[in-house]
N, C-alpha and C positions, 0 to 999 in steps of 0.2 A: 551319963552317956545314953542311957535308955530313954530318958525324957527328951534329950536333944534329938535323938533319932525319931521319936514320935512326932515332935514338933516339925522337924524337917519333912517327915512323911506327909503331914497334913498340908504343909505348904505346897509340896509337889503334887498332891492330889488336887488341890485347888487350881494350880497351874494347868494340870492335865485336863480338868473340866473346861477351863476357859479355852484352851487350845483346840479341844475336840468340839465342844458344843457351839462355840461362836461361829466357826466356818460353816457348820451344818445349818445353823439358823440363817446365816447370811446367804447361803447358796440355795436354800429351799425356795422354789418359786414355781408358779404355774403359768404357762403361756396360753393365751386365748387367741384363737384364730377366727377371724370373721370373714364372711364371704357375702357379697351383695350382688344379686343377679338382677339385671334389668328384664323387663317384660315388654313384649310388643302388644300393640292394640289390635293386631290381627293375628289370629291363631290358626294353625294348620295341623291336622292329624290324619293319619299317622305320620311321624317324622321320617320313618324309613320303612320300606317293605322289602322282604327277602323271601321270594317264593319260587317254586318250580312249576313251569308250564310246558306241557308236551308239545312237540311239533304238530301243527294243524289244529291246535286247541285255542280257545279264547278264555280270558279271565277278566272279570270286572272288579276293579279296585275302587272303592268308594272313599273319597276324601271329604273331610269335614272342615269347613272354613268358618271361623267365628269372627264376627265384627264387634269389637268392644271399644271403638274409637270415640264414641260419643255422638256420632252422626251416621247417617246412611252413607254407604260406600259402594262405588263401582270398582270391582276388583277384576283384574285381568289374569287369565290362566293360559299357560302354554307349556310345552315340553322342550327340554334340551337334553343332549347327550353329555356325558362327562367322563373324565378320567381322573386319576389321582396324580398329583404333581410333586408331593413331598412325603417324608416319612411320618408326618402327622396325619396323613390321610386327607389333606385338603383337596376338595374336588375342583377341577377346572372344567367349566361348562362351554359348550360350543354348539352351533347349529349343525344339523345333519348334512346340510349342503356343503359344509366346510370339509367333510371327510372324503378321503379317497375310497375306492371300491373295497380295498382290503380292510380298512378300518371300519367301514360301514357294516361289515358282517357282524360286528360285536356291539353295534349301537342299538338303542332301544326305541328312540322316539319315532322311527319310521313305522313301528308296529303298534303305536298307541293312537287311538281315536278319542278326541275330546268332543263332547256334545256342543259346547259353546266356547267362545274365546273370552267372554267376560260374564260376570254375574253381579247383579245388584242385591246388596244385603243391607237390610235395615240395622240400626244400632241394636246391640245385644241379641242378635239372631245368629244362629248357626245354619249355614246352607250346606247341602251335599252335592258333590259333583262326581259322576261316575266316569272313570277312565277305562276304556275297553282295550285290553291287550290282546292282539291277534297274532299268534305265532304261525308263520308260514310252514308248510309241509317240508320245505327244503331249508329250514333255518339251520344255521351253523350251531352245532352243539357247543355248550359252554356258557359262559357268563355274558350277559348283555345289560348295559347300564344306561340309565337315563334319570332325569329329575323332573318332577312336577312343580312348576313355578306358580306362585300367586304374588301379584304385586299391584300397587296402587296406580300405576300408569301403564298405558299400552306400550309393549316393548319397542315398537317402531317409532314411538313418539317421545321416549324418555330423553334421548339426546344427551345434552350436557347436564341435565337435571338429575342424574342418577343418584347424587348425594341425598336428595330429598325424597327419593322413592323408597317406600317400605316394600321389602322383597323377602319372601320366605320360600323355602323349598322342602320337598320330600324326596329323598333319594330312593330310587327304584332299582333293586338288584334282582334280575331275573335269570334263573338257571334253566337252560334247555337241555333235557337229558339226551344222551346219545354217546358217541365215542368221545368222552371227555377225559382229561388228565387232571387229577388232583395232586398237587405237589407243592406243599408249603413247608419251608424249612426255617429253623431259627438260626440266624447268622451271628447273633450276639446276644448275650444275657449278662447283666451286671447291675449292681446297685450304683447310685450316684456317687458314692464314696466307697473306697475299699476299707477305710478305717474312720470310725466316728469317735471323736474325743469328747463330745457333749453327753450329758446324761439324758436318757429317754429321747433320742433324736427321732425326727421324721425320716424314714428310710424310703427311698423310691427305687423300686425294682423295675428295670426297663429291658424289654426284649425287642430285637429287630427281626422282622420276618420277611422272607422273600417268597413270592409266588411264581413258580416256574411252570405252573399248569395252565389250563385253559378255562378255568372257572374260579370264581371267588370263593373264599372260605372265611368263616367267622369262628376263630378258636374259642372254645369254652373249657373251663376247668378250674383248677385251684393250685396254689403252691403252699407248701408247708415250710415253716421256719423253725429250726431246732438247733440244739447245741448250746455252747456257752455255759454260763452259770447264772443263777438267780432269775431266770426268765421262764415264763410259761411257753410251751409249744403253741404255735399259732398257725391257723389256716386262713388264707385270704383268697377270695374269688378272683380269678384271672379274667381280664378283658371285660370288666364290668360294664363298659360303655358299648359292648357288642360291635367293636370296630371290625370292619371287613378288610381282608387282604386281597387286593385285586391283581389279576394276572397282568404282566407287562408293566406294572407300576413300580415306582421306587420302593425300597424296603419300607415296611410299615412299622412304626414305633408304637408299642403298647406298654404303658406304664401303670403301675399301681403303687400307691403310697401307704405306708403302715408304720406303726410303732409297736414295740414289744412291751408286754405287761410284766410287772415284777411277780415272781412266784410267791404265792401266799406263805407268809411266815419267813420269807427271806430277809436277811439283814443287809444284803448287798443288792445294788441295781443290776440289771442285765449286763453281763460283762463276758468278754472272751470271743471265741471264734464261733460264728453261726453259719449254718448251711441252708440255702433255699433250694427246695426240690419242686420243680414245676411239672405237673402232669395235666395235659390238656388234650382235647380232640377237636377235629374239624372235618367238614365234608360229609357227603352222603354215606360214606363207609366208616365214619368215626375213626379216621386215621389219627395216630398218636402224635403228639408234640411233647417232647420231654427234654428238660435240661436242668442243670444245677448251677448255683453261684455261691460264692463265699464272701462274707464280710466280717469285720471285727468291730466290737464295741469296747472301747477303752476309755471310760469316763474319767477325764483328767482330774476333775475336782475331787471325785471320790477317791481316786488313786492317790492324789496328793494328801488328802486328809488321812487315809489309811496308812500311808507311809509315815506321816508325821506322828500318828498315834503309835505306830510300831517303834519309831525312834525314841519317843518319850517313854514308852514301856521299857525299852532296853536300857534307857538312862536310869529309870527308877530302879530296875533290877540291879543295875551296876552299883547305884548308891546303897541299896540295901546290902548287897554283897560286901561292899567296902566298909559299911558300918559294922557288920558282924565280924568282919576280918579284923578291925581295929580292937573290937572287944576281946 
């Protein structure tokens, strides 16, 4: 009876190894994500400016335009005003003459002087263009928004050929001090899923922000991810792209994607209930923006394997118990 028990035990051990090891080897994989970004033959920097200019003062902003197209280029420069039309922060450009008197108070192009309307740049040469921003004494306090354009065709001549025109912009966000109101609130904060069933998923944390003030704000800060089992605590920079939240615009979406690292020495992947705690600030007074969100990691493959191992273990113990009982 003893020999029979040992023989059965060896068979069960072999079965247990196959049941446990095979799924683990089969399910182990690494995902490689690639990203390919195109580049323009014309470059403009800086891509965005965010400055404060007092009423009655002037500020000179130097733009650098690089031509790497392979031949000399005549590039046309001009200003447009803009507003934001969706939660991704997509700008909508328009000419100052299209604005009514109320909207013109917060436009910028009317205060910007450009020395030229076009510039000839040889190949592989960088030219500099100075835009002079003159803020009137009676300028409305708050945010004023415009865009510096560079394109390969004169704006009045592009017509239906817009598809073939190379066009790049630099957004200009100007704050005029005075009696302003800074008031940005988080209207929503959540991950793209409430429960993740895959192992080591990419998690996207998204906030929607509304600006009820009179001046734009760029929230900066970080959020911590903690809780669960088998995971290291993690801190992620918030608003890494420096997205601005404009007054009077739709809610602005700011998203950050991350994954959790397994804790050193842990035999299990990150699993359980996790909490995101966001702490950010914005504005001239460093006003706080804080919120929390919760998500769950329940890796189905790991749970299935662990459950199977547990059941096999229970079965083995039961067989051992029954063998001793018969003896």
